[in-house]
C-alpha positions as CSV (number, residue, x, y, z in Angstrom):
1,X,-13.0,10.2,-25.2
2,X,-9.6,10.6,-23.8
3,X,-6.6,11.9,-26.1
4,X,-2.8,12.2,-25.2
5,X,-2.9,16.1,-24.8
6,X,-4.9,15.3,-21.7
7,X,-1.8,13.9,-20.2
8,X,1.5,15.7,-18.8
9,X,4.8,13.9,-17.4
10,X,6.7,15.6,-14.9
11,X,9.8,14.3,-13.2
12,X,10.1,15.4,-9.8
13,X,13.8,15.6,-8.1
14,X,14.7,12.9,-5.9
15,X,16.1,14.9,-2.7
16,X,19.7,14.8,-1.1
17,X,20.1,11.8,1.3
18,X,20.7,13.1,4.6
19,X,24.0,12.7,6.4
20,X,23.5,9.3,8.3
21,X,19.8,9.0,6.8
22,X,17.9,7.4,4.0
23,X,15.8,8.3,1.1
24,X,12.7,6.5,0.8
25,X,10.6,5.8,-2.3
26,X,7.1,6.0,-1.2
27,X,4.6,4.0,-2.8
28,X,1.8,3.7,-0.1
29,X,0.2,5.9,2.3
30,X,-2.8,5.1,4.8
31,X,-5.8,7.5,4.1
32,X,-6.5,8.1,7.6
33,X,-5.6,10.8,10.6
34,X,-3.3,9.1,13.3
35,X,-4.2,9.1,16.8
36,X,-2.1,8.6,19.8
37,X,1.4,10.2,19.7
38,X,0.2,12.5,17.0
39,X,-2.8,14.0,18.7
40,X,-0.7,14.2,22.0
41,X,1.8,16.5,20.4
42,X,-0.9,17.9,19.0
43,X,0.4,17.5,15.3
44,X,-2.8,18.5,13.0
45,X,-1.9,17.4,9.6
46,X,-4.0,18.9,6.9
47,X,-4.2,16.0,4.5
48,X,-4.9,12.3,5.7
49,X,-2.0,10.2,4.8
50,X,0.5,10.3,7.4
51,X,0.5,6.6,7.4
52,X,3.3,6.3,5.1
53,X,5.1,2.8,3.3
54,X,7.9,2.3,0.2
55,X,11.4,1.3,-0.3
56,X,15.1,2.5,0.1
57,X,16.0,4.1,-2.5
58,X,19.2,5.7,-1.1
59,X,21.5,5.5,2.1
60,X,24.0,7.7,3.8
61,X,27.8,6.0,2.9
62,X,28.0,7.1,7.4
63,X,25.1,5.5,7.9
64,X,25.5,3.5,11.6
65,X,22.9,1.2,10.6
66,X,24.5,-1.9,8.6
67,X,21.3,-4.0,8.2
68,X,19.6,-1.4,5.5
69,X,19.8,-2.0,1.9
70,X,18.2,-0.6,-1.1
71,X,15.4,-1.6,-2.1
72,X,14.0,-2.8,1.8
73,X,10.2,-2.5,2.4
74,X,9.7,0.3,5.0
75,X,7.5,2.4,7.0
76,X,8.0,5.7,8.3
77,X,6.6,6.6,11.6
78,X,6.2,10.5,11.0
79,X,7.0,13.5,13.3
80,X,5.8,16.9,12.8
81,X,7.9,18.0,10.2
82,X,6.8,14.6,8.2
83,X,3.3,15.2,8.8
84,X,2.0,16.6,5.6
85,X,4.5,14.3,3.5
86,X,2.9,11.2,2.3
87,X,1.8,12.7,-1.3
88,X,5.6,13.0,-1.7
89,X,7.2,10.6,-4.1
90,X,10.5,10.6,-2.3
91,X,11.2,11.5,1.2
92,X,14.7,12.4,2.6
93,X,14.5,10.8,6.0
94,X,17.2,12.3,8.7
95,X,16.1,10.3,12.0
96,X,16.5,6.5,10.9
97,X,14.6,5.5,14.4
98,X,11.7,6.6,12.0
99,X,12.1,3.9,9.8
100,X,11.1,0.6,10.3
101,X,11.9,-2.7,8.0
102,X,8.8,-4.8,7.2
103,X,9.2,-8.2,6.1
104,X,9.2,-9.2,2.4
105,X,6.1,-11.1,2.9
106,X,4.0,-7.9,4.2
107,X,2.5,-6.4,0.9
108,X,3.5,-2.3,1.0
109,X,-0.6,-1.6,1.2
110,X,-1.0,-3.2,4.7
111,X,2.1,-2.0,5.4
112,X,0.7,1.4,5.3
113,X,-1.7,0.7,7.8
114,X,0.9,-0.1,10.3
115,X,2.4,3.5,11.5
116,X,-1.3,4.0,12.4
117,X,-3.6,1.1,13.7
118,X,-0.9,-1.6,14.6
119,X,1.7,0.6,16.0
120,X,-1.1,2.3,18.6
121,X,-2.3,-1.5,19.6
122,X,0.9,-2.5,20.4
123,X,1.9,0.5,22.2
124,X,-1.4,0.0,24.5
125,X,0.0,-3.7,25.0
126,X,3.3,-2.6,26.2
127,X,1.7,0.3,28.1
128,X,-0.7,-2.4,29.7
129,X,2.1,-4.8,30.5
130,X,3.7,-3.5,33.7
131,X,-0.1,-3.4,35.7
132,X,-0.8,-7.1,34.5
133,X,2.3,-8.0,36.0
134,X,1.7,-6.2,39.0
135,X,-1.8,-8.0,39.2
136,X,-0.1,-11.5,38.6
137,X,1.8,-11.2,41.5
138,X,-1.1,-10.4,43.4
139,X,-3.6,-12.7,41.2
140,X,-2.6,-15.7,39.8
141,X,-5.3,-16.4,37.7
142,X,-5.0,-12.9,35.4
143,X,-3.6,-13.7,31.9
């Protein structure tokens, strides 16, 4: 049986907002190991959960990108410093190029899958595009 003494409550501190950065409240993670860039850079996270989705909790007053607003749904494309950070409640992100806004219609549980799966597929399409364009110059039936 459940009793109230089986529970505990803890309040985690919110990290300081980096200069020109953001603080993200993490709500969802993708529990798989990333392919592609993480592998090429030999980044080996100890735990699955590198695909991070959440909302903007705070932002620097000196942030140059005026497109961010509090509560925006975002995904984080992690680097080596963030490889094991998906389980944090809040993440301070110094480089806003690692943060991508997500349309309001996309649920965060779906968005959490995007950094690993969808962005890897998109990168493959972008890598193939010049080769396809070159083939189109030679063969008109390439589509």
